[in-house]
BAFI-3210 file (N, C-alpha, C; in Angstrom, 3 decimals, decimal comma, padded with zeros to 6 digits):
// residues 339
n [1|2|3|4|5|6|7|8|9|10|11|12|13|14|15|16|17|18|19|20|21|22|23|24|25|26|27|28|29|30|31|32|33|34|35|36|37|38|39|40|41|42|43|44|45|46|47|48|49|50|51|52|53|54|55|56|57|58|59|60|61|62|63|64|65|66|67|68|69|70|71|72|73|74|75|76|77|78|79|80|81|82|83|84|85|86|87|88|89|90|91|92|93|94|95|96|97|98|99|100|101|102|103|104|105|106|107|108|109|110|111|112|113|114|115|116|117|118|119|120|121|122|123|124|125|126|127|128|129|130|131|132|133|134|135|136|137|138|139|140|141|142|143|144|145|146|147|148|149|150|151|152|153|154|155|156|157|158|159|160|161|162|163|164|165|166|167|168|169|170|171|172|173|174|175|176|177|178|179|180|181|182|183|184|185|186|187|188|189|190|191|192|193|194|195|196|197|198|199|200|201|202|203|204|205|206|207|208|209|210|211|212|213|214|215|216|217|218|219|220|221|222|223|224|225|226|227|228|229|230|231|232|233|234|235|236|237|238|239|240|241|242|243|244|245|246|247|248|249|250|251|252|253|254|255|256|257|258|259|260|261|262|263|264|265|266|267|268|269|270|271|272|273|274|275|276|277|278|279|280|281|282|283|284|285|286|287|288|289|290|291|292|293|294|295|296|297|298|299|300|301|302|303|304|305|306|307|308|309|310|311|312|313|314|315|316|317|318|319|320|321|322|323|324|325|326|327|328|329|330|331|332|333|334|335|336|337|338|339]
n.u [085,373|084,566|081,998|080,410|079,689|081,319|083,952|082,478|083,377|085,850|086,488|086,162|087,102|089,769|089,875|088,765|089,535|091,809|094,498|096,582|099,937|100,302|100,172|103,066|106,102|109,046|111,424|113,330|113,379|112,721|112,179|111,830|111,804|111,090|112,093|113,047|114,296|113,304|109,951|106,370|108,179|110,581|109,798|109,030|110,300|111,431|109,319|109,163|112,461|111,940|110,538|112,084|111,877|114,723|116,075|116,500|115,889|116,741|115,598|116,581|116,616|118,491|121,879|123,558|121,836|119,906|122,130|122,375|119,768|120,353|121,376|120,088|117,905|119,254|120,064|117,645|115,490|117,331|117,379|119,379|122,552|121,593|119,794|119,910|120,324|120,525|121,329|120,476|120,709|118,078|116,656|113,080|112,771|113,744|114,762|116,378|117,808|116,060|115,342|117,883|117,964|115,553|117,145|119,276|117,693|116,522|119,036|120,871|118,715|118,619|116,510|112,252|110,434|108,437|107,719|107,284|106,218|106,481|107,356|107,056|106,375|104,669|104,913|104,761|104,729|105,638|107,209|108,865|110,264|111,618|110,473|107,841|105,659|106,310|104,916|103,823|105,847|107,346|105,686|103,344|104,480|107,564|107,225|105,299|107,008|109,477|108,216|107,268|109,158|110,275|108,353|108,983|111,178|108,956|107,365|108,670|110,383|107,552|106,888|109,824|110,297|107,512|105,636|103,229|104,357|103,927|103,369|102,794|101,573|101,150|098,697|096,074|094,472|093,754|092,781|089,993|090,682|090,849|091,769|089,028|088,378|090,527|091,218|090,061|090,869|092,633|091,525|091,271|092,530|094,736|096,522|098,955|097,730|099,786|100,928|099,117|098,777|101,110|100,504|101,338|099,506|096,907|097,564|096,627|098,989|098,008|096,157|097,693|099,338|097,216|095,551|097,748|097,694|095,191|095,317|097,203|095,340|094,403|095,726|096,754|094,301|094,249|096,513|096,421|094,557|095,945|097,825|096,346|095,536|097,669|097,263|099,753|100,222|098,262|098,002|099,254|101,681|101,529|100,987|099,059|098,575|096,988|097,634|096,001|098,112|096,777|096,187|099,296|102,190|104,342|107,267|107,081|105,276|106,276|107,081|104,758|102,678|100,759|097,475|095,781|093,409|094,288|096,125|094,863|093,629|094,573|095,750|093,298|092,534|094,888|097,338|100,389|103,611|104,524|101,858|100,737|102,859|101,746|099,991|100,850|102,301|100,385|099,509|101,424|100,468|097,508|097,263|095,989|093,180|093,440|093,703|094,178|092,997|091,738|093,006|092,634|092,658|092,009|091,200|089,482|088,169|085,919|086,659|087,154|083,702|084,462|086,264|085,209|082,922|081,685|082,450|085,251|086,209|086,512|088,408|090,339|091,814|091,804|094,178|096,345|097,157|098,215|100,273|101,460|102,555|104,908|106,482|107,346|108,947|111,018|111,965|112,145|111,957|109,437|107,093|107,101|105,906|103,214|102,392]
n.v [091,696|094,615|096,860|096,758|099,320|100,836|100,045|100,649|103,294|103,406|102,555|103,948|106,171|105,450|105,472|107,646|110,159|113,188|114,049|117,158|118,504|121,540|124,622|126,226|127,436|125,894|126,460|127,136|126,499|122,779|119,182|115,880|112,870|109,789|106,217|106,723|106,074|105,389|104,202|105,518|108,051|108,587|109,470|111,811|113,588|114,456|116,293|117,995|119,045|120,129|122,361|123,656|123,264|123,954|121,804|118,748|115,375|112,312|109,286|106,313|103,115|101,746|102,942|102,794|102,910|105,353|107,252|106,595|106,877|110,062|111,082|110,469|111,898|114,402|115,004|114,520|116,684|118,389|120,006|122,462|123,579|124,627|123,062|120,923|117,466|114,665|111,668|110,093|107,205|104,681|101,864|100,526|098,842|097,995|098,726|100,498|101,936|103,664|104,683|106,385|107,679|109,496|111,073|111,934|114,243|115,883|117,329|117,477|118,843|122,501|123,038|122,083|121,616|120,268|116,444|113,780|110,250|108,302|105,516|102,466|098,384|095,667|092,140|088,581|086,249|084,793|087,010|088,380|090,939|093,187|091,727|090,885|090,633|091,806|093,593|094,690|096,247|097,215|099,621|100,038|100,143|101,888|103,534|105,684|105,962|106,960|109,199|110,603|111,200|113,090|114,863|117,691|119,577|120,268|121,776|123,238|124,545|125,671|127,707|129,318|130,727|130,679|129,695|127,339|123,614|120,571|117,056|114,606|110,671|108,901|106,551|104,791|103,640|101,006|100,276|099,644|097,446|096,070|093,578|093,603|091,882|090,361|091,800|091,080|089,517|091,053|092,908|092,811|093,429|092,749|091,740|092,714|094,037|093,715|091,784|090,058|090,014|089,170|086,403|083,420|081,405|082,601|084,975|086,430|086,727|087,325|089,240|090,832|093,882|094,903|095,359|095,772|099,225|099,715|100,048|102,237|104,028|104,216|105,319|107,628|108,683|109,069|110,199|112,791|113,389|113,867|115,045|118,019|118,508|119,167|121,903|123,399|123,704|124,541|126,354|126,208|125,465|123,494|120,819|117,853|115,400|112,467|110,774|108,668|107,585|106,407|103,630|102,305|101,856|100,437|099,754|098,574|096,304|094,512|091,553|089,718|088,321|088,627|088,349|087,249|089,289|091,188|092,786|093,699|095,493|096,727|098,091|099,067|101,665|101,270|103,679|105,356|105,988|108,340|110,261|109,134|109,814|112,780|113,818|114,141|116,697|117,733|117,528|119,172|121,660|121,949|123,490|124,711|123,594|121,143|119,329|116,728|115,305|112,855|112,436|112,409|110,899|114,606|116,020|116,441|113,652|111,054|108,003|105,073|102,715|100,953|102,574|104,853|103,992|102,872|101,026|100,162|102,600|102,169|099,584|101,052|103,377|101,076|100,309|102,153|103,193|100,374|101,194|102,866|102,407|100,293|101,977|103,580|102,355|101,704|103,835|106,324|108,899|109,309|109,671|111,420|113,401|112,529|110,793]
n.w [084,723|082,853|082,532|079,538|078,530|079,522|078,151|075,591|075,208|076,058|073,371|071,310|071,934|072,114|069,209|067,580|069,154|069,554|069,996|070,157|069,970|072,495|072,507|073,804|075,768|077,582|078,456|080,294|082,424|084,051|084,177|084,342|083,929|083,356|082,817|079,956|077,494|075,785|073,746|074,692|076,886|075,606|073,041|074,379|075,327|073,360|071,991|074,929|074,310|071,981|072,913|073,778|076,549|079,376|080,954|081,253|082,180|081,710|082,694|083,687|083,521|082,260|082,180|079,483|076,651|077,759|077,176|074,865|073,720|074,287|072,186|070,052|069,944|069,784|067,447|066,310|067,061|066,650|068,762|071,121|072,898|074,602|075,678|077,816|078,117|081,103|081,813|083,868|085,982|087,470|087,965|088,828|089,690|091,820|094,910|096,991|094,040|093,964|095,962|095,943|093,511|093,952|096,014|094,898|093,045|094,265|095,616|093,268|091,689|091,661|090,723|090,204|087,102|086,152|087,032|085,429|085,777|083,459|083,681|083,912|083,402|081,479|081,934|080,925|082,609|086,063|088,333|090,622|092,956|094,981|096,812|096,190|094,272|090,852|088,964|090,661|092,836|090,754|089,084|091,199|093,318|093,567|091,629|092,713|095,612|094,137|092,536|094,857|096,749|095,487|095,997|097,606|095,909|093,786|094,385|096,531|094,208|093,303|094,970|094,735|092,304|091,729|090,145|089,111|089,133|088,060|088,853|087,206|086,824|084,620|083,785|082,932|080,444|080,599|082,729|083,311|083,058|085,437|087,441|090,308|091,832|093,239|095,351|097,186|099,490|100,574|102,171|105,190|108,159|109,444|107,201|104,821|101,316|099,504|099,913|099,604|097,115|096,088|095,922|094,443|093,519|092,992|091,557|088,803|085,689|083,378|083,218|085,446|084,777|084,164|086,406|088,192|086,953|087,542|089,715|090,488|089,869|091,217|094,398|092,935|093,514|096,772|097,477|095,686|097,832|100,148|099,878|099,490|101,783|103,698|105,395|105,321|102,586|101,407|099,772|097,359|094,546|092,999|090,927|090,497|088,910|086,473|083,595|080,620|077,854|075,750|073,501|072,340|070,146|071,342|073,304|075,208|075,773|074,985|075,405|074,880|073,730|070,638|068,666|065,265|065,693|067,086|066,026|064,061|064,927|066,267|064,162|062,952|065,014|066,505|068,300|067,751|069,439|069,403|069,419|070,962|073,909|073,067|075,728|078,575|077,350|077,634|079,818|081,580|080,066|080,599|083,347|086,842|087,174|085,941|088,104|090,396|088,732|085,348|082,881|079,959|075,949|075,123|077,384|080,365|082,505|083,160|085,636|085,807|087,173|089,207|090,333|091,093|093,139|096,189|097,448|096,149|097,298|099,386|099,336|098,470|100,415|102,294|100,334|100,383|102,699|103,298|100,972|101,850|104,510|103,267|101,121|104,068|105,318|103,557|103,240|105,010|105,572|104,214|105,319|106,406|104,122|103,604|104,847]
ca.u [084,683|084,534|080,577|079,774|080,268|083,250|084,602|082,538|083,741|087,311|087,332|085,427|088,431|090,752|089,649|088,226|090,571|092,275|095,705|097,554|101,037|100,288|101,390|103,949|107,350|108,954|112,815|113,881|111,955|113,374|111,599|112,343|111,053|111,403|111,789|112,579|115,352|112,589|108,793|105,888|108,948|111,592|108,984|108,351|111,189|111,244|108,610|110,417|112,949|111,579|109,510|112,686|113,232|116,926|116,648|115,387|116,492|116,874|115,613|116,756|116,974|119,678|121,942|123,777|120,671|119,025|122,799|122,055|118,394|120,720|122,222|119,330|116,548|119,400|119,744|116,103|115,376|118,362|117,843|120,996|123,236|120,731|118,725|120,175|120,220|120,965|120,709|120,687|120,480|116,455|116,180|112,559|112,494|115,436|113,700|117,981|118,492|114,806|115,659|118,910|117,658|115,154|117,964|119,928|116,909|116,286|120,102|121,703|118,699|118,149|114,206|111,923|109,121|107,134|107,546|106,713|106,309|106,379|107,641|106,389|106,839|104,061|105,177|103,741|105,529|105,391|108,411|109,257|111,493|112,027|109,917|106,693|104,894|107,216|104,492|103,315|107,041|107,678|104,065|103,199|105,850|108,466|106,190|106,071|107,825|109,700|106,972|107,377|110,256|111,070|107,765|109,554|111,495|108,323|106,931|109,723|109,468|106,300|107,087|110,548|110,158|106,032|105,143|103,434|104,986|103,430|103,384|101,490|101,208|100,830|097,312|095,938|092,112|093,026|092,824|088,977|089,392|091,499|090,185|089,715|087,515|091,424|091,436|089,069|091,544|093,801|091,323|091,421|093,706|096,002|097,126|099,248|098,190|101,126|101,254|098,267|098,385|102,065|100,433|101,669|098,359|096,419|097,428|095,902|099,291|097,416|095,543|098,101|099,134|095,829|095,257|098,964|096,924|093,711|096,321|097,629|094,469|094,103|096,532|097,222|093,770|095,071|098,071|095,869|093,422|096,478|098,382|095,417|094,805|098,251|097,133|100,761|100,743|097,282|097,798|100,574|101,038|101,646|099,558|099,162|097,244|097,129|096,594|095,670|098,412|096,030|096,594|100,780|102,910|105,414|107,989|106,311|104,281|106,969|107,002|103,615|102,486|099,418|096,659|096,011|092,553|094,447|096,772|094,316|092,640|095,360|095,975|092,440|092,751|096,802|098,558|101,928|104,037|104,236|100,691|100,514|102,971|101,507|099,179|102,298|102,471|098,708|098,806|101,731|099,551|096,554|097,655|095,183|091,857|093,724|094,938|093,604|091,867|092,227|093,569|092,312|092,540|092,510|090,470|089,242|087,655|086,067|087,410|085,169|082,299|084,959|087,004|083,929|082,544|081,712|084,048|086,807|087,189|087,240|089,703|091,707|092,617|093,057|095,389|096,944|097,952|099,648|101,281|102,618|103,702|105,802|106,864|108,267|109,979|112,011|112,561|110,724|111,499|107,728|106,371|106,390|105,450|101,724|101,180]
ca.v [092,428|096,006|097,154|097,517|100,981|101,718|099,388|101,547|104,602|103,729|102,058|106,055|107,582|105,059|105,268|108,744|110,458|114,020|114,147|118,132|119,224|122,465|125,775|126,079|127,877|125,623|128,496|127,768|124,857|121,703|117,812|114,612|112,107|108,533|105,637|107,828|105,993|104,365|104,695|107,213|108,645|109,001|110,795|113,409|114,012|115,095|117,087|118,861|119,263|121,481|123,137|124,622|122,832|123,794|120,999|117,274|114,228|110,785|108,641|105,117|102,221|101,181|103,809|103,374|102,478|106,443|107,942|106,787|107,642|111,557|111,540|110,093|113,006|116,032|114,321|114,780|117,891|119,708|120,852|123,258|124,100|125,952|122,317|120,044|116,726|114,379|110,452|109,117|105,503|104,688|101,234|100,136|097,314|097,820|100,374|101,274|102,856|104,448|106,001|106,983|108,167|110,240|111,387|113,576|114,617|117,325|117,721|118,115|120,403|123,818|123,074|120,696|122,365|118,741|114,656|113,074|108,960|107,676|104,448|100,906|097,537|094,227|091,305|087,648|085,398|086,074|087,446|088,862|092,441|093,558|090,100|090,993|090,994|093,008|094,302|095,796|097,273|098,585|099,755|100,722|100,761|102,717|104,709|106,674|106,216|108,219|110,640|111,198|111,440|114,551|116,771|118,600|120,349|120,834|122,683|124,166|125,622|126,849|129,390|129,837|130,692|131,826|129,206|126,184|122,542|118,729|115,361|113,520|110,148|107,420|105,499|103,853|103,090|099,515|100,048|099,054|095,961|095,785|092,092|093,991|090,835|089,628|092,195|091,724|088,861|091,952|093,730|092,231|094,096|092,409|091,604|093,386|093,885|093,905|090,352|088,643|089,546|088,251|084,989|083,023|080,730|083,496|085,711|085,844|087,295|087,879|090,831|092,102|094,912|096,415|095,755|097,272|100,850|100,069|100,559|103,549|105,181|104,670|105,171|108,933|109,662|109,086|111,414|114,232|113,795|114,056|116,795|119,198|118,677|119,478|123,193|124,360|123,403|124,719|127,227|126,028|125,912|122,241|120,242|116,345|114,158|111,017|110,234|107,861|108,221|105,631|102,131|102,802|101,060|100,553|098,529|097,888|094,772|093,127|089,479|089,829|087,691|089,227|087,811|087,602|089,946|091,935|092,917|094,015|096,703|097,870|098,707|100,357|101,987|101,941|105,211|105,667|106,719|109,562|109,806|108,681|111,015|114,277|113,577|114,253|117,947|118,385|117,231|120,361|122,668|122,426|124,249|123,725|122,422|119,080|119,071|116,005|115,254|111,564|113,456|111,302|112,146|116,404|116,514|115,150|111,958|109,829|106,961|103,431|102,453|100,712|103,622|105,598|103,075|103,520|099,301|101,419|103,676|101,446|098,947|101,899|103,748|100,446|100,418|103,633|102,477|099,435|101,476|104,356|101,400|099,793|102,887|104,435|100,841|101,887|105,663|106,745|110,398|109,675|109,007|113,011|114,176|111,838|110,484]
ca.w [084,080|082,353|082,009|077,887|078,546|079,906|077,060|074,099|074,993|075,030|072,270|070,678|072,729|071,531|067,356|067,287|070,078|069,062|070,551|069,204|070,402|072,776|072,196|075,015|076,282|078,724|077,823|082,085|083,175|084,494|083,416|084,728|082,955|084,378|081,454|078,807|076,519|074,499|073,152|075,286|077,861|074,414|071,939|075,190|075,733|071,983|073,000|075,241|073,835|071,199|072,809|074,429|078,339|079,846|080,974|081,116|083,113|080,855|083,759|083,155|084,388|081,632|081,070|078,495|076,399|077,798|076,408|072,783|073,135|073,721|070,707|068,831|070,754|070,014|066,149|064,958|067,193|066,512|069,957|070,821|074,060|075,849|076,256|078,551|077,939|081,525|081,473|085,069|086,615|088,069|088,207|089,446|090,573|093,163|095,738|096,841|093,423|093,699|096,765|096,090|092,670|094,601|097,128|093,933|092,604|095,342|095,896|092,882|091,220|091,690|090,525|088,824|087,371|086,004|087,029|084,546|086,284|082,943|083,517|083,582|082,773|081,530|081,995|081,175|083,703|087,457|088,854|092,069|092,407|096,366|098,034|095,999|092,413|089,962|088,473|092,289|092,793|089,402|088,553|091,824|095,218|093,073|091,037|093,980|095,598|093,030|092,948|096,537|097,174|094,634|096,345|098,614|095,330|093,128|095,668|096,632|092,843|093,104|095,847|094,414|091,468|091,603|088,392|088,679|088,796|087,720|089,004|086,323|086,558|083,536|084,325|081,504|079,820|081,022|084,076|084,186|082,942|085,882|088,528|091,675|092,921|093,579|096,518|099,086|100,408|101,407|102,792|106,841|109,176|109,975|105,939|103,919|100,681|098,301|099,910|099,444|095,609|095,574|096,469|092,912|093,660|093,286|090,796|086,855|085,145|082,529|083,946|086,538|084,632|084,377|088,019|088,572|086,992|088,127|092,228|090,171|089,511|093,175|095,064|092,756|094,642|098,423|097,144|095,901|099,548|100,960|099,640|099,590|103,163|103,772|105,255|105,038|101,490|100,482|098,437|096,698|093,224|092,781|090,539|089,959|086,768|085,739|082,100|079,456|076,958|074,771|073,321|071,799|069,589|072,553|074,120|076,711|075,127|073,526|075,811|075,456|072,438|070,102|067,750|064,432|066,092|068,094|065,108|063,407|065,693|066,198|062,371|062,565|066,120|067,746|068,172|067,537|070,371|069,471|070,143|072,683|073,598|073,697|076,669|078,283|077,741|077,713|081,820|081,853|080,441|081,450|084,570|088,186|086,207|085,941|089,791|090,480|087,082|084,916|081,308|077,994|074,550|075,475|077,936|081,763|081,804|084,581|085,354|085,916|088,008|090,579|091,109|091,621|093,730|097,370|097,773|095,325|097,487|100,484|099,214|098,093|101,760|103,144|099,854|100,289|103,989|103,138|100,466|103,148|105,211|102,622|101,415|104,621|105,779|102,431|103,451|106,696|105,196|102,905|106,754|106,508|103,308|103,130|106,157]
c.u [084,383|082,976|080,638|080,016|080,552|083,779|084,220|083,110|085,004|087,489|086,977|086,945|090,226|091,527|089,824|088,972|091,171|093,257|096,609|099,052|101,129|101,388|101,874|104,985|107,715|110,658|112,584|113,030|112,915|112,024|112,335|111,439|111,587|110,757|111,523|113,221|113,911|110,681|108,037|107,416|110,216|110,644|108,817|108,450|111,874|110,944|109,351|111,174|113,430|111,108|110,584|113,176|114,815|117,072|115,933|116,368|115,649|116,629|115,937|117,465|118,830|120,231|123,374|123,119|120,311|120,367|122,510|120,576|119,024|120,419|120,779|118,619|117,970|120,111|118,962|115,589|116,349|118,315|119,395|121,460|122,254|119,714|120,249|119,838|120,835|120,349|120,668|119,845|118,926|116,739|114,416|111,847|113,422|114,426|115,475|118,116|116,896|115,023|116,820|119,223|116,593|115,544|118,847|119,071|116,717|118,370|120,987|120,895|118,338|116,488|114,312|110,793|107,697|108,021|107,044|106,298|105,940|106,444|107,634|107,020|104,971|105,209|104,238|103,858|105,484|106,746|108,032|110,548|110,884|110,848|108,731|106,537|105,436|106,294|104,718|104,656|107,635|106,938|103,326|104,300|106,245|108,229|105,747|106,043|109,240|109,974|106,822|108,048|110,619|108,876|107,514|110,159|110,416|107,806|108,183|110,283|108,841|106,636|108,388|110,297|108,779|105,556|104,483|103,846|103,565|104,186|102,515|102,599|100,920|099,771|097,341|094,460|092,573|093,365|091,381|089,002|090,297|091,195|089,699|088,739|089,611|092,017|091,427|089,968|092,233|092,859|091,045|092,359|094,293|096,897|097,564|098,774|098,302|101,170|100,766|097,831|099,926|101,427|100,704|100,631|096,931|096,003|097,738|097,350|098,915|096,522|096,080|098,660|098,570|095,487|096,273|098,396|095,881|093,808|096,677|096,792|093,588|094,681|096,865|096,041|094,375|095,733|097,687|095,292|094,350|097,522|097,320|095,367|095,963|097,958|098,320|101,058|098,782|096,896|099,324|100,444|101,529|100,713|099,615|098,578|098,042|096,552|096,687|096,566|097,782|096,732|098,200|100,883|104,148|106,444|107,620|105,557|104,630|108,143|106,072|103,245|101,059|098,875|096,544|094,728|093,158|095,368|095,998|093,270|093,651|095,651|094,701|092,859|094,303|097,043|100,061|102,610|104,368|103,329|100,351|101,520|102,631|100,899|099,864|102,274|100,929|098,818|100,505|101,233|098,493|096,162|096,877|094,512|092,285|093,964|093,890|092,561|092,210|091,893|093,208|091,588|092,907|091,997|090,566|087,947|087,096|086,257|086,437|085,114|083,176|085,183|086,789|083,372|083,059|082,402|085,147|086,770|087,902|088,122|090,783|092,395|093,042|094,625|096,630|098,125|098,791|100,796|102,425|103,635|104,481|106,755|107,978|109,322|111,103|112,361|112,351|111,182|109,645|106,939|105,894|105,710|103,907|101,364|100,041]
c.v [093,717|096,333|097,327|098,739|101,877|101,201|099,508|102,504|105,059|103,155|103,577|106,330|106,506|105,497|107,071|110,042|111,363|114,662|115,502|118,410|121,072|123,256|126,480|126,131|126,905|125,575|127,595|126,723|123,719|120,009|116,859|113,636|110,633|107,639|106,284|107,473|105,911|104,143|106,363|107,926|109,374|109,714|111,702|113,656|115,311|115,969|118,026|119,304|120,687|121,966|123,811|124,307|123,191|122,732|119,435|115,679|113,284|110,070|107,135|103,749|100,988|102,689|104,199|103,353|104,603|107,334|107,985|106,971|109,603|111,548|111,343|111,608|114,365|115,214|114,850|115,556|118,933|120,858|121,659|123,224|124,206|124,752|121,159|119,312|115,709|112,374|110,220|108,015|105,530|103,231|101,174|099,436|096,627|099,487|100,961|102,632|103,747|105,463|106,604|108,200|109,928|111,672|112,705|113,745|116,177|117,650|118,581|118,589|120,932|123,980|121,825|120,906|120,833|117,206|113,895|111,599|108,139|105,837|103,064|099,566|096,463|093,174|089,346|086,031|085,580|085,605|088,401|089,537|092,303|092,388|090,151|090,947|091,457|093,765|095,556|096,299|097,997|099,656|100,459|101,252|101,599|103,871|106,262|106,914|107,300|109,738|111,615|111,827|113,249|114,949|117,330|119,690|120,272|121,768|123,582|125,882|126,048|127,983|129,904|130,799|131,227|130,779|127,472|124,927|121,809|118,039|114,761|112,342|108,949|106,401|105,391|103,203|101,879|098,965|099,443|098,179|094,865|095,181|092,963|092,762|090,276|090,499|092,052|091,059|089,416|092,652|093,878|093,030|093,821|091,803|092,958|093,319|093,167|092,042|089,439|089,077|089,329|086,668|084,838|082,288|081,465|084,987|085,209|087,306|088,777|089,535|091,697|094,047|095,432|096,240|097,002|098,913|100,693|100,720|101,632|103,746|105,763|105,972|107,194|109,415|109,547|110,210|112,606|114,249|114,146|114,840|117,867|118,608|118,657|120,882|124,093|124,741|123,740|125,991|127,118|125,570|124,319|121,590|118,504|115,781|113,161|111,642|109,326|108,099|107,204|103,760|102,149|101,834|101,543|099,574|097,374|096,445|093,910|091,535|089,368|089,414|088,605|088,282|088,194|088,944|091,090|092,667|093,676|094,910|097,175|098,733|099,581|101,700|102,400|103,366|105,072|106,192|108,346|110,335|110,052|109,994|112,712|114,869|113,989|115,872|118,402|118,435|117,893|121,509|123,488|122,966|123,744|123,568|121,263|118,681|118,227|114,996|113,821|112,372|111,769|111,229|113,458|116,535|116,165|114,094|111,874|109,374|105,446|103,649|102,170|102,062|104,500|105,268|103,169|101,941|099,996|102,106|103,665|100,722|099,930|103,055|102,616|100,160|101,548|103,524|101,640|100,226|102,027|103,522|100,946|100,530|103,623|103,019|101,324|103,039|106,577|108,388|110,915|109,765|111,190|113,925|113,708|111,149|111,892]
c.w [083,302|082,036|080,295|078,628|078,282|078,909|075,511|074,311|075,300|074,617|071,429|071,012|071,405|069,901|067,271|068,322|069,135|069,879|069,900|070,729|070,876|072,768|073,428|074,857|076,661|079,012|079,708|082,732|082,748|084,503|084,309|084,393|083,120|083,398|080,374|077,604|074,947|074,604|073,492|075,990|075,961|073,436|073,329|076,025|075,061|071,939|073,358|075,018|072,852|071,626|073,780|076,194|078,240|080,302|081,517|081,412|083,010|082,784|083,464|083,753|083,328|080,866|079,789|076,794|076,223|077,111|074,603|072,853|073,092|073,032|069,552|068,727|069,700|067,755|065,440|065,691|066,860|067,211|069,867|072,012|075,283|076,417|076,678|078,533|079,603|081,570|083,436|085,191|087,929|087,225|090,011|090,547|092,116|094,535|096,092|095,662|093,240|095,070|096,590|094,533|093,308|095,328|096,271|093,004|093,575|096,512|094,787|091,696|091,437|091,827|090,279|089,347|086,942|086,883|086,089|085,441|084,325|083,273|083,976|083,002|083,078|080,704|081,941|081,946|085,102|087,973|089,349|091,540|094,300|097,137|097,816|094,493|092,234|089,583|089,671|092,575|091,920|089,302|089,081|093,563|094,519|092,778|091,699|094,719|094,952|093,635|094,160|096,680|096,677|095,380|097,305|097,800|094,153|094,174|095,854|095,496|092,593|093,691|095,589|093,705|090,682|090,558|089,815|087,674|089,096|087,967|088,532|086,312|085,769|084,464|083,123|081,597|080,183|082,969|084,211|084,006|084,200|087,464|089,598|092,827|093,934|094,349|096,882|100,034|100,954|101,804|104,385|107,209|109,353|108,711|105,252|102,175|099,379|097,937|099,110|097,809|094,746|095,929|094,640|092,408|092,857|092,155|088,748|086,777|083,914|081,971|085,399|085,697|084,590|085,936|088,633|088,160|087,299|090,484|091,533|090,496|091,079|094,217|094,500|093,076|095,815|098,207|096,832|097,012|099,942|101,633|100,004|100,746|104,304|104,284|104,975|103,482|100,743|099,391|097,409|095,707|092,322|093,090|090,708|089,551|086,919|084,773|081,429|078,085|075,758|074,342|072,002|071,661|070,082|073,363|075,085|076,793|074,893|074,226|075,834|074,172|071,273|068,674|066,522|064,557|066,270|067,047|063,725|063,479|065,971|064,985|062,193|063,850|066,920|067,261|068,034|068,751|070,738|069,698|070,736|074,207|074,292|074,621|077,504|078,601|077,593|079,277|082,608|081,879|080,628|083,209|085,502|088,398|086,411|087,472|089,647|089,712|086,293|083,011|080,443|076,782|074,838|075,889|079,442|081,348|082,994|084,184|085,616|086,930|089,354|090,555|092,069|092,476|095,504|097,644|096,814|096,142|099,417|101,013|099,053|099,651|102,293|101,774|100,060|101,656|104,128|102,118|100,805|103,851|104,758|102,086|102,546|105,258|104,698|102,436|104,296|106,155|104,406|104,119|106,582|105,587|102,642|104,179|107,354]
res [m|a|p|l|s|e|v|v|k|m|l|k|g|q|a|f|g|k|l|t|v|p|d|m|d|l|t|g|k|t|v|v|v|t|g|a|n|t|g|l|g|f|e|c|v|k|h|l|a|r|l|h|a|s|r|i|v|l|a|c|r|d|v|k|k|g|k|a|a|v|e|k|i|r|d|e|t|k|c|g|k|d|t|k|l|e|v|w|d|l|d|l|s|s|y|d|s|v|v|g|f|g|k|r|v|c|t|e|l|h|r|l|d|a|f|i|a|n|a|g|m|e|a|q|t|f|q|v|a|e|d|i|e|k|h|l|t|v|n|v|v|s|c|f|l|s|a|i|a|c|l|p|l|l|r|e|t|s|n|d|f|d|t|h|t|t|l|t|f|c|g|s|m|y|h|i|f|g|p|d|n|e|f|d|a|g|l|s|e|d|s|d|m|f|d|v|l|s|d|p|t|r|t|d|v|v|w|r|y|a|l|s|k|l|m|v|h|q|c|f|h|e|l|v|a|h|v|d|q|d|l|k|h|a|d|s|r|l|i|i|n|i|v|n|p|g|w|c|g|t|e|l|s|r|a|k|p|s|n|l|g|e|k|f|c|f|a|l|m|g|w|t|a|e|k|g|s|r|i|y|l|h|a|l|a|a|g|r|r|s|h|g|q|y|l|s|e|d|s|s|k|v|e|s|q|y|v|r|s|d|r|g|r|q|i|q|a|k|m|w|r|d|l|v|n|r|m|v|k|v|a|p|e|v|a|g|l|v|s]
***
């Protein structure tokens, strides 16, 4: 259970937090947004188009819906031909799709200024994808696999064009509710944490989304540490940050039933997807000071006590080893990027 102080802080941010659209010009920039045909990703692309991004790749599981989203974006933003909108296939429940997408990014794009790892899922039933529980596949393994595959082009762009590039992960204020006690059985050296967490007899699906977001926060810190330790890129302008879009009305929880209490609270404190999507723009505008930082509302915030604890860091290290081992089996080239 999250400490009361963290719950209160979360509710204050949700009720009173402000998010404006930063004043920035993205002319000449190329941005990839995953999960871009609905919700936060869709609204983010609209902002990017209005800010004159030259090339925006909408990475979507359903290409047909992605193309429909492009038409709607062009109609609503009135963006001209100078903004190129492309729909690329990306299904985070399939490692083959993720690996193919990563290769396509690094071969077909001549530059990559920002990668926004927005896509995710929330289910109310136990499901399996790629032999592990589906939240773990989509929200954690494939999220990092797709992002890490794009690291070479992000670094290359920052060097070749003398500019900052940004890798942004979608975290969540709900990471404070992640049931960290579920990690304990996965700590033994001969166990794989992802396999242990995929045991249906031990899985509380109601809290699995929160748990997956807690894992994203922890793996984010490991990735930042590994990138920073790479002496060859010590002076790189690559920025990696993680954001909290807030409690927004999106399709993410479409399978989740809500009671009258939740509906009442959302009516009081809920944000639109458009408002929540602004945090991605802040992640792009914040610059080097946001590297390794958790951005919520309009500033850097501290994460949960658990993430910052010795126990949390111990779990985090094991989680990262198991994640890297799993990714390397799927895409051996990952070993050269994060090991």
